[in-house]
C-alpha positions in Angstrom: -17.1 13.7 60.3 -15.5 9.7 59.6 -18.9 8.3 58.9 -19.3 11.0 55.9 -16.0 10.1 54.4 -16.6 6.2 55.0 -20.1 6.5 52.9 -17.7 8.6 50.1 -15.1 6.2 49.9 -14.9 4.2 47.1 -15.8 0.1 48.0 -13.0 -2.0 47.3 -14.9 -5.3 45.6 -12.7 -8.0 44.7 -12.4 -9.2 40.7 -15.0 -11.6 39.5 -13.0 -14.4 38.0 -14.4 -15.4 35.0 -15.8 -18.7 34.4 -13.7 -22.0 31.8 -17.1 -21.2 29.9 -17.0 -17.8 29.4 -13.2 -17.4 28.4 -13.5 -20.2 26.1 -16.8 -18.5 24.4 -14.5 -15.1 24.2 -12.0 -17.1 22.5 -14.5 -18.5 19.9 -16.0 -15.7 19.1 -12.1 -13.6 18.6 -11.1 -16.1 17.0 -14.3 -16.3 14.0 -13.7 -12.2 14.3 -10.2 -12.4 13.2 -10.7 -15.3 10.3 -13.7 -12.9 9.3 -11.5 -9.6 8.5 -8.8 -12.1 7.1 -11.2 -13.5 4.7 -12.1 -9.8 4.0 -8.9 -8.2 3.4 -8.1 -11.2 1.1 -11.1 -10.4 -1.2 -10.4 -6.5 -0.9 -6.5 -7.1 -2.0 -8.4 -8.6 -5.7 -9.2 -4.9 -7.0 -6.0 -3.4 -5.9 -4.2 -6.2 -8.2 -6.6 -5.5 -11.0 -5.3 -2.0 -11.0 -1.7 -2.6 -10.6 -1.9 -5.1 -13.6 -3.4 -2.4 -15.7 -1.0 -0.1 -14.5 1.8 -2.9 -15.3 0.2 -3.3 -18.8 0.8 0.2 -19.7 4.6 -0.3 -18.7 5.1 -3.0 -20.3 3.2 -1.7 -23.3 6.2 1.2 -23.1 8.9 -0.9 -23.1 7.9 -2.8 -26.3 7.0 -0.2 -28.2 10.9 1.0 -27.1 12.4 -2.5 -28.8 11.6 -0.6 -32.1 14.9 1.2 -31.5 17.1 -1.9 -31.3 19.1 -3.7 -34.3 17.1 -6.3 -34.5 15.0 -8.9 -32.3 18.9 -11.4 -32.5 20.2 -8.2 -29.9 17.6 -10.1 -27.0 18.5 -13.1 -25.5 15.1 -13.5 -23.9 13.1 -15.4 -26.4 9.9 -14.0 -25.3 11.7 -10.2 -25.5 12.7 -11.7 -29.5 9.1 -12.5 -30.3 7.8 -9.7 -29.4 10.4 -7.5 -30.4 9.5 -8.6 -33.8 6.3 -6.8 -33.8 6.9 -4.5 -31.2 4.5 -1.6 -31.7 1.1 -4.7 -32.7 2.6 -6.2 -29.3 2.8 -2.7 -27.2 -1.0 -2.4 -28.5 -2.5 -5.4 -27.9 -1.0 -5.0 -24.4 -3.0 -1.6 -24.0 -6.6 -3.4 -24.7 -5.0 -5.9 -22.0 -4.9 -2.9 -19.2 -8.8 -2.4 -21.0 -9.6 -5.7 -18.6 -8.1 -4.6 -16.3 -9.5 -1.8 -15.9 -13.1 -3.2 -15.9 -12.1 -5.9 -14.1 -10.7 -4.2 -10.9 -14.0 -1.8 -10.8 -16.3 -5.1 -11.4 -14.3 -6.6 -8.5 -14.5 -3.3 -6.2 -18.4 -3.1 -6.8 -19.1 -7.2 -5.8 -16.9 -6.6 -3.1 -18.9 -3.9 -2.2 -15.6 -2.1 -1.0 -15.6 0.9 -3.7 -12.8 3.0 -1.7 -11.4 6.5 -2.4 -7.9 4.6 -2.4 -9.4 2.4 -5.0 -10.2 5.4 -7.3 -7.3 6.9 -6.7 -4.7 4.0 -7.4 -7.2 3.2 -10.8 -6.7 7.0 -11.6 -3.0 6.6 -11.6 -3.0 3.6 -13.4 -5.0 4.9 -16.2 -2.7 7.8 -16.7 0.3 5.1 -17.2 -1.7 3.0 -19.6 -3.8 5.3 -21.2 -2.3 8.6 -20.9 1.7 7.6 -21.4 1.5 4.5 -23.0 -0.7 5.3 -26.1 1.4 8.7 -27.0 4.7 7.0 -26.4 3.8 4.0 -28.9 2.4 6.9 -31.4 5.2 8.8 -31.3 7.9 5.2 -31.3 5.7 4.6 -34.8 6.2 7.6 -36.7 9.6 7.7 -36.0 10.4 4.5 -36.7 7.9 4.1 -39.2 7.0 7.5 -40.4 8.7 9.8 -43.5 11.7 12.1 -42.5 10.3 15.2 -41.4 12.4 18.2 -40.7 12.9 19.5 -36.7 9.8 21.7 -36.5 6.9 18.7 -38.0 9.3 16.5 -35.5 8.9 19.2 -32.5 5.7 19.3 -33.6 4.4 15.5 -33.3 5.9 15.1 -29.8 4.2 18.4 -28.7 0.8 16.1 -30.0 2.2 13.4 -27.7 2.8 15.8 -24.7 -0.8 17.2 -24.8 -2.2 14.0 -25.1 -1.1 13.3 -22.4 -1.6 16.0 -20.2 -5.1 15.5 -21.5 -5.7 12.3 -20.0 -3.8 13.5 -16.4 -6.3 16.4 -16.6 -9.4 14.6 -17.5 -8.5 11.5 -14.7 -8.1 14.5 -11.9 -12.0 16.0 -13.0 -13.0 12.5 -12.8 -11.8 12.0 -9.2 -12.9 15.5 -8.0 -16.8 14.4 -9.5 -16.7 10.6 -9.2 -19.1 9.1 -7.0 -19.5 5.6 -5.9 -22.1 2.9 -7.1 -23.1 1.9 -10.7 -26.0 3.9 -10.9 -23.6 7.0 -11.7 -21.8 5.5 -14.3 -24.2 5.3 -17.3 -22.3 8.7 -18.6 -18.8 10.4 -18.7 -18.2 14.1 -19.6 -15.7 13.7 -21.8 -14.1 10.8 -23.9 -13.4 8.5 -21.0 -9.0 7.6 -20.8 -9.9 3.8 -21.8 -11.5 5.3 -24.9 -8.9 7.4 -26.2 -6.1 5.3 -25.3 -7.9 2.0 -27.4 -8.5 4.9 -30.3 -5.2 5.4 -31.0 -4.1 1.5 -30.4 -6.8 0.2 -32.5 -5.8 2.5 -35.2 -2.3 1.6 -34.4 -3.5 -1.9 -35.1 -4.9 -1.4 -38.1 -1.7 0.6 -39.4 0.5 -2.1 -38.3 -1.7 -4.9 -40.3 -1.9 -2.5 -43.7 1.8 -1.9 -43.7 2.5 -6.2 -43.2 -0.2 -6.8 -46.2 1.7 -4.5 -47.9 -0.6 -2.1 -48.3 2.1 0.7 -47.8 0.3 3.9 -49.4 -2.8 2.7 -46.6 -0.3 2.5 -44.3 1.5 5.7 -45.2 -1.7 7.6 -44.7 -2.4 5.9 -41.6 0.8 7.3 -40.0 0.2 10.4 -41.1 -3.5 10.3 -39.6 -2.0 9.5 -36.5 -1.3 12.9 -34.7 -4.3 13.9 -35.6 -6.1 10.8 -33.8 -3.7 11.8 -31.0 -4.9 15.2 -31.1 -8.6 14.3 -31.7 -8.8 12.1 -28.8 -6.6 14.4 -26.0 -8.7 17.0 -26.6 -11.9 15.3 -26.7 -11.2 13.7 -23.3 -11.1 17.4 -21.2 -14.2 18.9 -23.4 -17.6 18.7 -22.2 -19.4 16.4 -24.2 -21.2 13.4 -22.7 -20.3 9.9 -23.8 -22.4 6.4 -22.9 -21.4 3.6 -21.0 -21.6 1.1 -23.1 -22.1 -2.0 -21.2 -24.2 -0.2 -18.8 -26.5 1.4 -21.2 -26.9 -0.6 -23.9 -26.2 -4.1 -23.3 -27.4 -4.6 -19.6 -30.9 -5.8 -18.8 -33.7 -6.7 -21.4 -32.8 -5.8 -25.0 -34.2 -6.1 -28.5 -33.7 -9.1 -31.0 -32.7 -6.6 -33.4 -29.9 -5.4 -30.5 -28.6 -9.1 -29.9 -28.3 -9.9 -33.3 -26.4 -6.8 -34.2 -23.9 -7.5 -30.7 -23.1 -11.2 -32.3 -22.3 -9.1 -35.5 -19.9 -7.3 -33.5 -18.3 -10.5 -32.0 -18.2 -12.4 -34.7 -16.4 -9.6 -36.9 -13.6 -9.6 -33.8 -13.2 -12.8 -34.3 -12.8 -12.7 -38.0 -11.0 -9.1 -38.8 -10.3 -7.8 -34.8 -7.6 -5.2 -36.4 -10.2 -3.7 -38.5 -13.2 -3.7 -36.4 -11.2 -2.5 -33.2 -9.9 0.4 -35.1 -13.4 1.4 -36.5 -15.3 0.8 -33.8 -12.8 2.2 -31.3 -12.9 5.4 -33.6 -16.9 5.4 -34.1 -17.4 5.4 -30.3 -14.9 8.4 -30.1 -16.6 10.1 -32.9 -19.8 9.5 -31.5 -19.6 12.5 -28.8 -19.0 15.2 -31.3 -21.6 13.7 -33.7 -24.3 13.5 -31.2 -23.6 17.4 -29.7 -23.7 18.9 -33.4 -27.0 16.9 -34.1 -28.6 18.6 -31.1 -26.7 21.8 -31.5 -28.1 22.2 -35.4 -30.9 20.1 -35.8 -33.9 22.0 -37.6 -36.3 23.2 -34.5 -40.0 23.6 -34.8 -41.0 27.3 -34.3 -41.0 28.4 -31.1 -39.4 26.0 -29.3 -36.3 26.7 -27.2 -32.5 26.7 -27.9 -30.5 23.1 -26.7 
């Protein structure tokens, strides 16, 4: 019995003391792993920083557009604020386009570092709601309020409702995108519904065009654009939640090998942006927004040969 108990008892062996060489090697490997983790964190920090830059630009666009209610730029003490208050709607529209640059940059940085996460997607959508949902609607409402004609209470409330509807459509579109989004460049060749940067860019570009017409003395055309502005806001808002497919311009048309004619077209567009960017952006962004309904109508109503299945 005692022999069995002694056989089952665990043997107590003295702990093996690691040699100085193994301790140094273990410390070197730990420091190398810590340094690699610190480097990865610093790289992954960049996409989130670009996304927050997108949100800050949208917030800044609303702040600058609100300066139009002030009694002249001289009420501001900060020289930069006074400069922005001279043309608040132009500065606000440009900030929306800067937000578009940050929005494109954060996705590229995330794919470059191979760190596309759900957290980054959620943060990007929250920033897009501010920059391409709230900011364009607020700027459009301010333009109609400050520079538009005197309208009654019913029309004024209708204009506000259109801005609220645009903002709601942007939130719904981004929520739908979060649910159905898949990581990877191969999944971003088309969008279901007008992308929120495209909708916000169309509204901001149309405001840029209207402000340039107003500053150059074309009051009749400027007033016409102000009356058309609520229609643009309403149409782009509804297109965001539509089931119409929109192509990703960069991934679909500009990447890879392309013909010489397409290269010349892109070069011509770049030159037009340099010479006449307000109207090039305004017409180009509106053309992209209308591309979806036009292609849908063409597929729906084009003549088909007899016996062909319906689309």
